[in-house]
KEDREN-571983 format. One line per 10 residues: their letters; for each residue x, y, z of C-alpha. Coordinates in steps of 0.05 Angstrom, whole numbers. Example, Ala and Ser with C-alpha at 12.3 -4.5 7.8 and 13.67 -1.06 7.14 Angstrom:
as> 246:-90:156 | 273:-21:143;
END
This chain:
mnlvrtldra> 0:0:0 | 58:47:15 | 85:35:-56 | 16:50:-86 | 11:115:-47 | 81:134:-68 | 67:120:-142 | 2:160:-137 | 40:219:-107 | 94:213:-161;
qarsfkslgs> 40:214:-214 | 8:275:-184 | 75:310:-181 | 87:292:-254 | 26:334:-273 | 52:391:-231 | 119:385:-265 | 89:410:-330 | 99:479:-302 | 173:464:-293;
lpkgvlerlk> 185:450:-366 | 234:495:-402 | 204:556:-435 | 220:530:-505 | 183:465:-492 | 122:501:-465 | 122:548:-524 | 125:490:-573 | 70:453:-537 | 28:517:-540;
hlsisgfial> 39:522:-615 | 21:448:-623 | -43:459:-584 | -62:518:-629 | -46:476:-690 | -90:419:-665 | -147:466:-649 | -145:496:-719 | -142:426:-749 | -205:407:-709;
ilfatlflhp> -241:469:-736 | -221:450:-807 | -246:379:-793 | -313:404:-767 | -323:446:-830 | -297:391:-878 | -252:445:-906 | -197:397:-926 | -242:342:-953 | -220:357:-1025;
vdqlswifqs> -147:348:-1003 | -165:280:-974 | -198:260:-1039 | -136:282:-1077 | -93:239:-1031 | -140:180:-1042 | -132:188:-1117 | -57:184:-1109 | -64:128:-1058 | -104:88:-1109;
kfvnhspsgd> -45:94:-1157 | 13:80:-1111 | 3:5:-1114 | -39:-31:-1166 | -68:-100:-1159 | -104:-145:-1208 | -180:-157:-1208 | -209:-225:-1193 | -228:-235:-1266 | -296:-262:-1247;
iiffgaerdm> -335:-201:-1271 | -343:-178:-1343 | -377:-114:-1363 | -417:-107:-1428 | -432:-35:-1445 | -490:-11:-1487 | -473:47:-1531 | -547:64:-1541 | -606:74:-1495 | -633:3:-1493;
adpqipsrre> -693:24:-1450 | -720:75:-1499 | -794:57:-1506 | -797:89:-1575 | -746:40:-1603 | -771:-30:-1585 | -719:-63:-1630 | -665:-49:-1579 | -703:-91:-1528 | -704:-146:-1580;
elaealaqld> -628:-138:-1588 | -619:-144:-1513 | -663:-206:-1512 | -620:-238:-1567 | -556:-220:-1527 | -585:-253:-1465 | -601:-315:-1505 | -530:-318:-1531 | -503:-310:-1460 | -547:-368:-1439;
rqgvgkvyid> -520:-411:-1495 | -448:-395:-1475 | -460:-420:-1404 | -456:-353:-1367 | -457:-356:-1292 | -498:-295:-1272 | -524:-236:-1312 | -538:-169:-1278 | -581:-125:-1321 | -561:-55:-1297;
iafskastsp> -612:-22:-1343 | -681:-4:-1316 | -740:-14:-1363 | -789:30:-1326 | -835:43:-1386 | -869:-5:-1435 | -845:0:-1506 | -890:15:-1565 | -885:-58:-1584 | -913:-106:-1532;
aadrelakai> -881:-163:-1572 | -812:-134:-1558 | -826:-130:-1483 | -851:-202:-1483 | -789:-225:-1521 | -744:-191:-1469 | -784:-220:-1412 | -778:-289:-1443 | -702:-283:-1448 | -697:-261:-1375;
dalgaraiiv> -742:-318:-1354 | -700:-368:-1393 | -639:-350:-1352 | -677:-368:-1289 | -640:-354:-1224 | -580:-330:-1262 | -615:-266:-1283 | -614:-209:-1233 | -651:-144:-1246 | -618:-80:-1220;
dridlngind> -664:-26:-1194 | -634:44:-1192 | -634:99:-1141 | -613:164:-1175 | -579:214:-1129 | -548:253:-1187 | -576:297:-1241 | -646:324:-1249 | -680:262:-1221 | -646:267:-1154;
grivttlpei> -673:215:-1105 | -718:180:-1156 | -724:103:-1153 | -725:72:-1223 | -748:-1:-1227 | -760:-49:-1284 | -834:-65:-1301 | -859:-128:-1268 | -883:-156:-1334 | -811:-153:-1360;
rgdarrvvsq> -772:-175:-1298 | -819:-231:-1280 | -794:-272:-1221 | -721:-250:-1229 | -683:-231:-1166 | -674:-157:-1153 | -615:-117:-1127 | -607:-42:-1121 | -554:4:-1149 | -547:74:-1120;
rssnylgfsw> -519:123:-1170 | -487:178:-1130 | -422:216:-1132 | -395:277:-1096 | -381:346:-1125 | -317:320:-1156 | -352:262:-1190 | -324:206:-1146 | -360:153:-1105 | -316:131:-1046;
tsefahsvkg> -364:86:-1007 | -418:35:-1022 | -476:7:-981 | -486:-67:-968 | -561:-60:-979 | -615:-8:-995 | -687:2:-974 | -738:9:-1030 | -811:21:-1010 | -800:-9:-941;
rrypslsasl> -763:-71:-965 | -688:-84:-960 | -651:-107:-1022 | -577:-125:-1030 | -536:-73:-1066 | -508:-89:-1134 | -436:-86:-1108 | -449:-133:-1049 | -487:-182:-1093 | -431:-183:-1145;
agiedtrpgs> -384:-201:-1087 | -430:-258:-1066 | -460:-222:-1005 | -535:-231:-1011 | -557:-212:-941 | -584:-143:-925 | -536:-123:-870 | -533:-49:-852 | -472:-5:-862 | -424:16:-916;
fqidysvppe> -353:2:-936 | -296:38:-972 | -286:27:-1046 | -214:11:-1066 | -195:37:-1135 | -125:6:-1139 | -147:-37:-1198 | -129:0:-1263 | -193:14:-1303 | -164:-19:-1365;
diasldltdi> -156:-85:-1326 | -231:-92:-1317 | -256:-138:-1372 | -302:-95:-1415 | -335:-107:-1483 | -390:-75:-1524 | -457:-108:-1519 | -454:-121:-1594 | -393:-166:-1584 | -434:-221:-1552;
seeanvlslv> -434:-277:-1604 | -420:-350:-1604 | -370:-345:-1660 | -330:-282:-1645 | -323:-278:-1570 | -252:-272:-1544 | -271:-285:-1471 | -296:-349:-1442 | -362:-334:-1407 | -373:-402:-1376;
grtvvigeda> -391:-393:-1303 | -371:-320:-1302 | -411:-260:-1278 | -434:-210:-1331 | -458:-139:-1318 | -497:-106:-1374 | -501:-31:-1366 | -499:35:-1402 | -434:63:-1429 | -407:128:-1398;
glsetqqrvp> -433:171:-1455 | -506:155:-1440 | -506:184:-1370 | -530:254:-1358 | -474:264:-1307 | -403:238:-1308 | -379:184:-1261 | -304:185:-1247 | -254:136:-1219 | -181:152:-1205;
gqfsvpysyv> -144:150:-1270 | -206:155:-1314 | -245:219:-1327 | -311:184:-1344 | -333:112:-1335 | -400:74:-1336 | -437:77:-1270 | -433:1:-1266 | -358:8:-1257 | -368:35:-1186;
aiyaaetlks> -407:-28:-1167 | -354:-72:-1200 | -298:-36:-1163 | -337:-43:-1098 | -347:-117:-1111 | -273:-126:-1125 | -258:-89:-1059 | -301:-138:-1020 | -270:-197:-1055 | -199:-174:-1039;
grtgyfpalp> -216:-152:-968 | -185:-83:-980 | -239:-45:-941 | -195:-15:-886 | -207:57:-864 | -167:103:-818 | -212:163:-807 | -191:234:-792 | -203:239:-717 | -162:177:-695;
alatylmlfa> -108:197:-745 | -108:268:-716 | -105:243:-644 | -49:194:-659 | -9:247:-697 | -17:298:-641 | 8:247:-589 | 69:231:-631 | 82:305:-643 | 74:321:-569;
siiffvrqrk> 120:263:-549 | 176:289:-594 | 168:359:-565 | 164:334:-493 | 219:282:-492 | 268:304:-546 | 303:366:-518 | 364:369:-564 | 352:413:-625 | 385:366:-676;
rrrigyvmlv> 347:306:-652 | 282:345:-649 | 292:366:-722 | 303:293:-740 | 237:279:-705 | 203:333:-745 | 230:303:-810 | 202:236:-788 | 134:267:-775 | 134:299:-844;
sliplmlygg> 156:233:-876 | 104:194:-837 | 46:221:-879 | 69:196:-947 | 94:132:-915 | 26:120:-884 | -9:134:-950 | 38:85:-985 | 29:33:-930 | -47:43:-935;
sllgvrmels> -42:28:-1009 | -5:-36:-995 | -54:-59:-941 | -117:-32:-972 | -131:20:-918 | -156:89:-937 | -126:145:-897 | -153:214:-879 | -88:251:-865 | -102:321:-891;
ycmailivyg> -114:347:-820 | -47:318:-798 | -17:358:-855 | -55:419:-829 | -21:410:-761 | 47:408:-794 | 34:470:-836 | 3:512:-780 | 57:489:-730 | 111:506:-781;
ilrsrarwqd> 81:575:-791 | 76:588:-717 | 147:565:-703 | 174:606:-762 | 138:667:-736 | 165:655:-666 | 236:647:-693 | 228:710:-735 | 205:748:-673 | 263:721:-634;
rvalvdsetg> 312:742:-688 | 281:811:-691 | 285:817:-615 | 357:793:-615 | 383:840:-670 | 399:913:-663 | 356:951:-712 | 408:1005:-727 | 470:964:-739 | 443:895:-755;
lpklralele> 488:865:-701 | 461:814:-652 | 443:840:-583 | 474:820:-516 | 414:774:-503 | 436:733:-564 | 505:724:-532 | 472:702:-467 | 430:650:-504 | 488:623:-545;
tsqdihargh> 534:614:-486 | 476:583:-446 | 463:531:-501 | 537:512:-506 | 549:471:-444 | 623:466:-461 | 634:541:-467 | 695:564:-429 | 736:628:-425 | 711:698:-411;
lvvarihgye> 655:745:-430 | 681:814:-450 | 639:877:-451 | 667:941:-482 | 638:1006:-457 | 637:1064:-506 | 651:1128:-468 | 617:1192:-490 | 564:1154:-528 | 510:1203:-503;
hvlktlsrae> 544:1257:-545 | 543:1211:-605 | 468:1201:-596 | 456:1276:-595 | 500:1296:-654 | 498:1238:-704 | 438:1214:-744 | 413:1143:-741 | 453:1121:-802 | 515:1156:-778;
raqyilklvd> 509:1124:-709 | 506:1056:-743 | 568:1074:-784 | 604:1095:-720 | 588:1029:-684 | 607:987:-744 | 675:1022:-749 | 687:1006:-676 | 669:934:-690 | 720:932:-747;
rlratdgela> 775:955:-700 | 755:901:-649 | 761:849:-704 | 831:871:-723 | 862:807:-697 | 803:761:-711 | 761:778:-772 | 710:724:-754 | 698:748:-682 | 624:752:-666;
iyseghhlaw> 609:820:-636 | 544:836:-600 | 518:907:-593 | 467:941:-548 | 467:1015:-531 | 537:1037:-511 | 561:965:-501 | 597:918:-548 | 608:847:-524 | 638:781:-545;
hseeessatl> 659:713:-519 | 734:701:-513 | 757:629:-507 | 821:653:-472 | 819:622:-402 | 876:662:-372 | 851:728:-345 | 921:758:-347 | 932:739:-420 | 863:767:-438;
aehleglram> 878:832:-402 | 942:840:-442 | 903:829:-507 | 851:881:-486 | 907:931:-471 | 930:922:-542 | 860:934:-568 | 855:998:-528 | 917:1024:-562 | 882:1016:-629;
faaplnvags> 827:1064:-606 | 875:1121:-594 | 862:1147:-664 | 794:1181:-677 | 742:1154:-725 | 720:1189:-788 | 644:1190:-791 | 605:1231:-842 | 666:1272:-858 | 679:1290:-785;
svdvgisfgv> 731:1264:-737 | 701:1232:-675 | 744:1214:-614 | 735:1145:-584 | 739:1126:-511 | 733:1053:-491 | 741:1009:-430 | 727:936:-415 | 690:894:-364 | 709:820:-361;
akldgepaar> 675:761:-326 | 700:690:-326 | 649:642:-356 | 648:594:-298 | 575:594:-279 | 507:616:-305 | 520:655:-370 | 464:705:-355 | 496:722:-288 | 566:726:-315;
laaavaaaee> 545:771:-373 | 509:817:-325 | 572:817:-281 | 614:835:-342 | 566:892:-359 | 569:916:-286 | 645:913:-288 | 646:953:-353 | 602:1006:-322 | 650:1011:-263;
ssealqpiki> 711:1015:-308 | 746:1081:-320 | 787:1105:-380 | 839:1136:-334 | 841:1094:-271 | 816:1024:-288 | 805:1013:-363 | 800:938:-354 | 759:912:-295 | 752:838:-282;
aesssrfdel> 688:821:-245 | 692:779:-182 | 643:723:-168 | 620:760:-106 | 604:824:-143 | 549:871:-121 | 509:847:-181 | 511:776:-155 | 488:799:-87 | 428:834:-117;
wdislrarid> 414:773:-159 | 417:729:-97 | 363:770:-63 | 315:757:-121 | 331:683:-117 | 309:678:-44 | 239:701:-62 | 235:648:-117 | 256:587:-77 | 187:566:-51;
eamsageifc> 153:582:-117 | 206:542:-155 | 195:481:-110 | 120:482:-119 | 128:492:-195 | 177:434:-201 | 233:479:-226 | 277:450:-171 | 287:376:-184 | 334:318:-170;
vyqpkvdtrn> 387:284:-213 | 423:221:-192 | 497:204:-198 | 516:130:-191 | 568:103:-142 | 606:44:-170 | 643:-12:-135 | 711:-16:-168 | 719:-89:-150 | 664:-113:-197;
gtmtgvealv> 644:-50:-235 | 572:-51:-210 | 529:6:-186 | 518:0:-111 | 484:67:-98 | 467:135:-123 | 472:205:-95 | 412:252:-103 | 435:320:-127 | 389:380:-128;
rwqdpargfi> 384:424:-191 | 346:488:-208 | 326:505:-280 | 294:573:-278 | 249:589:-338 | 276:660:-343 | 348:654:-320 | 364:582:-339 | 408:537:-297 | 425:564:-228;
ppmhfiaqce> 486:533:-194 | 467:489:-134 | 516:520:-86 | 488:587:-103 | 415:574:-87 | 430:527:-29 | 468:583:4 | 407:628:-7 | 362:574:23 | 404:576:86;
kagrmealte> 402:652:88 | 327:652:78 | 314:598:130 | 286:550:76 | 339:495:82 | 293:448:119 | 238:455:67 | 288:444:10 | 317:383:46 | 248:352:56;
yvfehacaag> 232:366:-17 | 295:330:-40 | 284:273:10 | 214:259:-18 | 238:255:-90 | 301:216:-73 | 266:164:-29 | 210:155:-80 | 263:144:-134 | 300:95:-89;
rlmhfrgrsi> 235:57:-75 | 223:53:-150 | 293:25:-162 | 280:-27:-108 | 213:-43:-140 | 251:-55:-205 | 294:-106:-169 | 357:-64:-155 | 372:-56:-80 | 419:4:-82;
tmsvnisatl> 433:58:-30 | 405:128:-38 | 451:184:-12 | 420:251:7 | 457:313:29 | 436:347:94 | 465:413:116 | 502:414:182 | 458:472:201 | 400:423:209;
lsdmrivgmv> 435:383:264 | 420:434:318 | 353:402:338 | 311:339:330 | 264:364:276 | 307:333:222 | 296:264:254 | 220:272:250 | 224:296:179 | 266:236:157;
rnvlqttgfd> 221:188:193 | 158:218:161 | 187:216:91 | 210:144:99 | 141:124:124 | 106:161:67 | 150:134:11 | 160:64:39 | 235:68:27 | 277:19:68;
prylvlevte> 319:62:116 | 376:11:114 | 391:37:44 | 390:110:63 | 457:148:69 | 456:218:98 | 515:259:74 | 530:315:123 | 558:377:88 | 598:435:117;
tsrignlata> 611:402:185 | 649:464:206 | 582:497:216 | 561:449:270 | 551:494:330 | 544:441:384 | 578:373:375 | 540:341:432 | 472:360:402 | 494:339:333;
etvlnelrai> 517:272:361 | 449:260:392 | 413:278:327 | 458:233:285 | 450:175:333 | 375:181:328 | 381:180:252 | 424:118:256 | 372:87:302 | 321:94:246;
garismddfg> 368:53:203 | 404:106:162 | 479:110:153 | 517:175:163 | 571:201:116 | 618:260:123 | 618:297:56 | 677:335:25 | 727:307:75 | 795:341:72;
vgetnfetlf> 774:412:55 | 750:471:96 | 743:453:169 | 721:381:162 | 771:364:216 | 791:301:253 | 757:324:316 | 690:324:281 | 705:255:252 | 724:229:321;
elpfdelkid> 666:259:359 | 609:243:312 | 583:174:292 | 603:173:218 | 598:108:179 | 630:136:115 | 679:188:89 | 674:222:21 | 741:247:-4 | 733:315:-34;
rlfvanmars> 741:321:-110 | 796:373:-101 | 845:317:-84 | 816:261:-127 | 814:304:-190 | 888:324:-182 | 916:255:-165 | 944:242:-235 | 985:306:-236 | 1000:319:-163;
skakaivasi> 1038:270:-119 | 1016:311:-59 | 942:300:-77 | 955:227:-89 | 987:219:-20 | 929:254:14 | 879:208:-19 | 920:146:-3 | 925:167:70 | 849:178:76;
vdmgqharig> 835:110:44 | 885:76:91 | 855:112:151 | 785:90:131 | 807:18:126 | 840:18:195 | 781:56:227 | 732:9:192 | 697:68:160 | 673:65:88;
vvaegaedie> 709:111:39 | 680:140:-25 | 722:180:-74 | 684:232:-114 | 709:270:-174 | 743:214:-214 | 743:242:-284 | 791:197:-323 | 813:124:-328 | 882:139:-298;
tlnmltemgc> 852:166:-234 | 804:107:-230 | 861:58:-236 | 901:94:-182 | 841:92:-134 | 832:18:-147 | 905:4:-133 | 898:43:-67 | 840:-1:-46 | 785:51:-52;
thvqgyvlar> 727:6:-69 | 673:58:-82 | 681:114:-133 | 638:169:-160 | 656:213:-220 | 645:232:-293 | 690:175:-317 | 636:127:-293 | 571:166:-300 | 548:238:-298;
pmsldnllkf> 488:260:-257 | 425:239:-294 | 349:242:-291 | 309:186:-260 | 287:161:-329 | 360:158:-352 | 380:125:-286 | 329:70:-299 | 357:60:-369 | 428:60:-341;
neledsgalk> 406:7:-292 | 376:-35:-348 | 439:-29:-389 | 482:-50:-330 | 436:-110:-315 | 441:-132:-388 | 517:-126:-387 | 517:-73:-441 | 558:-24:-399 | 611:-76:-381;
a> 615:-96:-454;
END
């Protein structure tokens, strides 16, 4: 029951997490919703029905198949039912007699003789020929839904048809001249009769409903002869046991009946095509609404789950390709598709996305110079996770005088000439402009080397610029911020440094991480912490711990992350520090505990009993509330406390060791293990290790990451590992980033390692996939 409650809560939180999606994903989902709504409106108005019909025409021609060969059509070039010309009825009677002598199977007379001729003898001769065929003769009554006799029922006179069986043919086509469906039966004067198409296919019951007509048989493959070709001596087709349909040629109809590939055909062809459809079983139909719903779900899945731009574009290409592929597959399987509204989604979505990108480009480009704005630099560095170096902002001094004296075009010329000077050493350098600032990204990682380069640039601005025939002096200084955190924050810090720079005293100012801008930014973060937790913007990722003896994952550490919709990724240490200042550390810890324990319970449910490590601030060890919180979360999630590891951070901030010892012992009594995080740095001293009941030490990454190039770091790590073995305390090394470091740790006897060389922090979904790959042996392979 605890697991059920946990999964229910996880599902409820998943709905809440929609609000934590990145802004780009939400915008794309919004555009998809608008596209789907417009497609539904088009569907309700049948606006794209002609497009569907056009696609059906092409679908009928993608793949051709042969007819059964059981049905032969004999077309009459003249109106055989004309009562003023009784000789034609005599000709038809002779043709029926010849068909009888040739051993025909069935004869469907798709000509209605609704009026007696001027010669009763001719009518009697025709009736005699029909009667001679017996049960093989079938009279076709006609329901006209085309032309001037719309809705009229035309039947053959009883004295002519005699006791012959009757079927009904409905002559109807849409505004384009096509008939795409056929009924199984029709009602005539309160009585149900099989349709001509169903009867030709051998279905004689009067079941309700209709079916799709497949036109993949080429019209020229349907056996067709003139009625005058029926003769015992000159017949090229064997008629023994075959079905014959006698009807009017296309030219006798007052309206044109079309089939794909043929502008005008006899109306009987529609029934023949329908019969061939039933015989082949190609009556499948995929209507618009299910197609639309399926397509929307596929589209939304790509938007929701595929976050990388290149992969998302591949997904879009697949969605575009899916429509012709489905049409082709439908042709192969005999399934008619209504996909025009899926095409409408693609077109509308493409228009909306193009408009949004155009608006973004306009918003990110300076209208005077055509140069990208500083916001574009922020976005580009944010999207490049491997970006390193510095952000440089050049401040143009005296720009207010330029604004007052130069025209718009001359100001643009002035800025572009400044840009040319900045590109003196790198013609391809991307420069961003906004107001009196010019900015760019330098990949130079040494602040001193970059400062020397900027000093050289300043020397190039000693000479004035010639603008509109006038000489304009130039004053410039630089603000620099190392790109070691959130690009938005570092760019703002560089701008702030540029504003504080001075031509005379400090022409190049390098921003510090603890600048006044950062402090102001921190204040705004404090107000967002609770809102971010409720919106799901703060979430957990999980980094595996691996046993070096067998290469298996034995546990994971839950790490908290914050992806702000407006400011992007916020470094954990930054907002955790603000949580402590704002007194929200307990709430954040409980939030992380709930997610981590639920994830751990899910891993156990999947058959993998691993430990779940959660960080707790040393500031929470001053009273017993943390014990109650841990106990409540464990009870709520159902996670086994024996697999819980509490990593105490910043032990130097423990105010009272005696109180902390009591709290930690209570946590151990619950079943949890206690770990000292970041051992070896700060004031994580041996006194704290001795006084408090730690079960595990985590060697700080400062030493582990430098082992390969520093014998001193290697010695420190080796001594901590040796101490842990003698003190019977578990040791975990974090920060292993290469194979050489991993091998050194293994040789030292450090059995548990955490680092990028093994696995980076990952989402719960990716952790489950990582677990499946490890179980299958794919990772070891």
